[in-house]
Structures are given as C-alpha cells and as structure tokens.
C-alpha positions as CSV (number, residue, x, y, z in Angstrom):
1,M,63.7,25.5,-48.9
2,W,67.0,24.6,-50.0
3,R,67.1,22.0,-47.1
4,K,64.0,20.5,-47.9
5,N,65.4,20.4,-51.2
6,L,68.5,18.4,-49.9
7,F,66.7,16.6,-47.5
8,L,64.7,14.8,-50.3
9,Y,68.0,14.7,-52.9
10,V,69.2,12.3,-49.8
11,R,66.6,10.4,-49.7
12,V,66.0,9.4,-53.3
13,V,69.9,9.7,-54.2
14,V,72.3,9.0,-51.4
15,I,70.1,6.6,-49.2
16,P,70.0,3.8,-52.3
17,L,73.6,4.1,-53.5
18,I,74.6,3.5,-49.8
19,F,72.7,0.6,-50.2
20,I,73.8,-0.4,-53.2
21,Q,77.3,-0.2,-52.2
22,C,77.2,-2.4,-48.8
23,N,76.3,-5.3,-51.4
24,D,79.2,-7.4,-51.7
25,Y,79.4,-8.5,-55.4
26,S,82.9,-9.3,-55.0
27,L,82.6,-13.2,-54.4
28,P,85.2,-15.3,-55.1
29,P,85.4,-17.1,-58.5
30,R,82.8,-20.4,-58.4
31,S,84.6,-23.3,-59.8
32,P,83.4,-25.6,-62.1
33,S,82.0,-28.2,-61.8
34,Y,82.9,-31.0,-64.2
35,S,81.1,-34.4,-64.3
36,S,82.1,-37.5,-62.4
37,Y,82.6,-40.0,-65.0
38,Q,85.5,-40.5,-66.6
39,P,86.0,-41.3,-70.8
40,I,86.7,-45.1,-71.9
41,L,88.6,-44.7,-75.1
42,T,89.5,-47.0,-77.8
43,D,91.2,-46.9,-80.8
44,R,88.9,-47.2,-84.0
45,T,90.6,-50.1,-85.6
46,S,89.3,-52.0,-82.2
47,L,85.3,-50.4,-84.1
48,D,86.4,-53.2,-86.9
49,K,85.6,-56.2,-84.9
50,I,82.3,-56.7,-84.8
51,A,82.3,-60.6,-83.6
52,F,79.1,-63.2,-83.0
53,T,80.3,-65.1,-80.0
54,K,78.1,-67.3,-77.6
55,P,75.3,-65.9,-75.5
56,E,76.4,-64.2,-72.9
57,K,74.1,-63.2,-69.6
58,V,72.6,-59.6,-69.9
59,I,74.2,-56.5,-67.9
60,N,72.9,-53.4,-69.3
61,A,69.7,-54.6,-70.9
62,G,68.7,-51.4,-74.2
63,K,66.5,-51.6,-76.3
64,V,64.5,-54.8,-77.9
65,Y,64.2,-55.4,-81.6
66,V,61.9,-57.6,-84.1
67,Y,63.2,-59.2,-87.2
68,N,61.4,-62.4,-88.5
69,N,61.7,-64.7,-85.9
70,Y,64.8,-63.5,-83.9
71,V,65.1,-60.7,-80.7
72,L,68.1,-58.8,-80.5
73,L,68.1,-57.2,-77.1
74,N,71.2,-54.5,-77.1
75,E,73.5,-55.0,-74.0
76,V,74.2,-51.2,-73.7
77,D,77.9,-49.9,-75.7
78,K,78.7,-53.5,-76.3
79,G,76.3,-55.1,-79.0
80,F,73.6,-57.0,-79.2
81,H,72.3,-60.9,-78.1
82,I,70.8,-62.9,-80.4
83,I,67.5,-64.8,-79.4
84,D,65.8,-67.2,-81.1
85,N,62.1,-66.4,-81.0
86,T,60.5,-69.0,-83.3
87,D,58.6,-70.6,-80.2
88,P,57.8,-67.7,-78.0
89,V,57.3,-70.2,-75.4
90,I,61.0,-71.5,-75.4
91,P,63.0,-68.1,-76.6
92,V,66.6,-69.5,-77.2
93,N,69.5,-67.4,-76.7
94,I,71.4,-68.1,-79.3
95,G,74.3,-66.1,-79.4
96,F,75.8,-62.9,-79.3
97,L,76.8,-59.9,-81.7
98,S,79.6,-57.9,-80.2
99,V,79.3,-54.1,-81.8
100,I,81.4,-51.7,-79.0
101,A,79.6,-48.6,-78.2
102,S,76.2,-49.5,-79.5
103,H,72.6,-48.2,-78.4
104,D,70.4,-48.4,-81.5
105,A,69.5,-50.2,-84.6
106,V,67.3,-51.5,-87.4
107,I,67.3,-54.1,-89.6
108,R,66.0,-53.7,-92.9
109,Q,66.3,-56.8,-95.6
110,N,68.5,-58.7,-93.5
111,V,70.9,-55.9,-93.1
112,L,71.4,-54.6,-89.7
113,Y,72.0,-51.0,-88.9
114,C,73.5,-49.6,-86.2
115,D,75.5,-47.1,-84.0
116,N,79.3,-48.4,-83.6
117,A,80.7,-45.3,-81.2
118,T,80.9,-41.9,-84.0
119,D,79.8,-44.4,-86.9
120,L,76.9,-45.7,-88.7
121,I,77.6,-49.6,-89.5
122,S,75.2,-51.8,-91.8
123,I,76.3,-55.9,-91.3
124,D,74.8,-58.6,-93.1
125,V,72.9,-60.5,-91.3
126,T,71.3,-63.1,-93.4
127,D,73.6,-65.6,-91.1
128,F,73.9,-64.1,-87.7
129,A,76.9,-66.7,-86.9
130,K,79.2,-65.2,-89.9
131,P,78.3,-61.2,-89.8
132,K,80.2,-59.2,-92.5
133,V,80.3,-55.4,-92.4
134,V,79.3,-54.1,-95.5
135,G,79.5,-50.6,-95.5
136,R,80.9,-47.7,-92.7
137,I,79.9,-44.2,-92.3
138,K,82.3,-42.4,-89.8
139,N,82.1,-39.5,-87.6
140,V,78.2,-39.7,-88.7
141,F,77.1,-39.3,-84.5
142,P,78.5,-36.9,-82.0
143,E,80.5,-38.3,-78.8
144,Q,79.2,-40.0,-76.5
145,T,78.2,-37.6,-73.3
146,P,78.8,-38.1,-70.0
147,P,75.8,-40.0,-67.8
148,D,75.6,-36.8,-65.4
149,G,75.2,-34.2,-67.8
150,L,77.9,-32.4,-67.0
151,P,80.8,-30.7,-68.7
152,L,83.9,-33.1,-69.6
153,S,87.4,-31.6,-67.1
154,P,89.9,-30.2,-69.7
155,E,92.0,-32.7,-69.5
156,N,89.4,-35.8,-70.8
157,V,87.9,-32.7,-73.5
158,P,87.5,-34.0,-77.3
159,Y,91.0,-31.9,-78.5
160,N,92.6,-32.9,-75.6
161,K,92.4,-37.1,-76.7
162,P,94.3,-38.8,-78.3
163,A,94.5,-39.4,-81.8
164,N,92.3,-41.6,-83.5
165,T,90.2,-43.0,-80.3
166,V,87.0,-42.5,-79.6
167,I,85.0,-42.7,-76.1
168,I,83.2,-46.2,-76.2
169,S,82.0,-46.0,-72.7
170,W,81.8,-44.3,-69.4
171,R,83.4,-45.1,-65.9
172,K,82.1,-43.3,-62.4
173,R,85.4,-41.9,-61.1
C-alpha cells in the first residue's frame, strides 16, 4: 500500500516539479527598444518669431482651415500657407505664416489660435501680412513624442535636455 501511495506522490508532486525546474526562466534581460528618432530642439525665445513671408512650396501638408476668403494649409511643424480663395477657380498662394512646431489651429474674429510647440498662442490676423501675437499661454500642450511611439533614449528624455529648450520636430537617426 505504501508503494502505491509513493507512486502516486511521485506522479502528482515530484514529476511536475522536475518539469517546472527544467524551464529556464533566467534568460538575459532584453535591452530596451528606444525610438529611432532624435528630437530637434530650439531655445524657447525662438518660439516668439512669428512672421509672414513670401509663399513657400508645400512639402508636408497637415490640416486645412477655411476662414472668410482664405484657406490656411498647415505645413507640419513650420506654419501655415495662406491662400486667397476669393476666386475658387484661381486660388492664389499669398504667403506663409511661420509658426514653429505648429500642427493645429482655429480662427475666430480675426484671431488665429494655434499651438507653438508646448504653448498656445493667439495671433491677430486682421492683416495676414502683419501678424501680431496678442497672447501666449506657456506649456499648455505636452512636448511632442517620437513619431514611432517608442520611448526616448536616456540622453533625450525631457529632464536631460538643455534648460529653456523645447522639442520642435524629429529627425530619423
């Protein structure tokens, strides 16, 4: 009888323990995957440089906005192409409104509200050729994240970047 119990004990307890012990859970730690993008930084003072310039070629088009007789086409991270659409058959690109690190905007009563890296700015565009920043709220938006969605390498995390700088774009390594 004791042999029968011993056999049952070995089958139920000892053999499974042997198989559990055979699994190798001590694999070497996997090195973390970091983003293949490197942040492009600028000093915060450069965010204040909002300007209207001559028309530029569309390279990386973003969102489209319509306001009165104008179409604004976002050039991702650069600003807005201003197109006079008074005659929709012949739209005229009249200039470029440079706003660093911009992606989104809305216009109401001649004021353009848009992101400027981490800041929300308001620009009086009564005359697009003479834009005037009328307001700025700093650090409303989080800093841009890498396009591939992976974590930043330790040297690029926000607390490791130079003081008074913001991420304005990304460059593939």
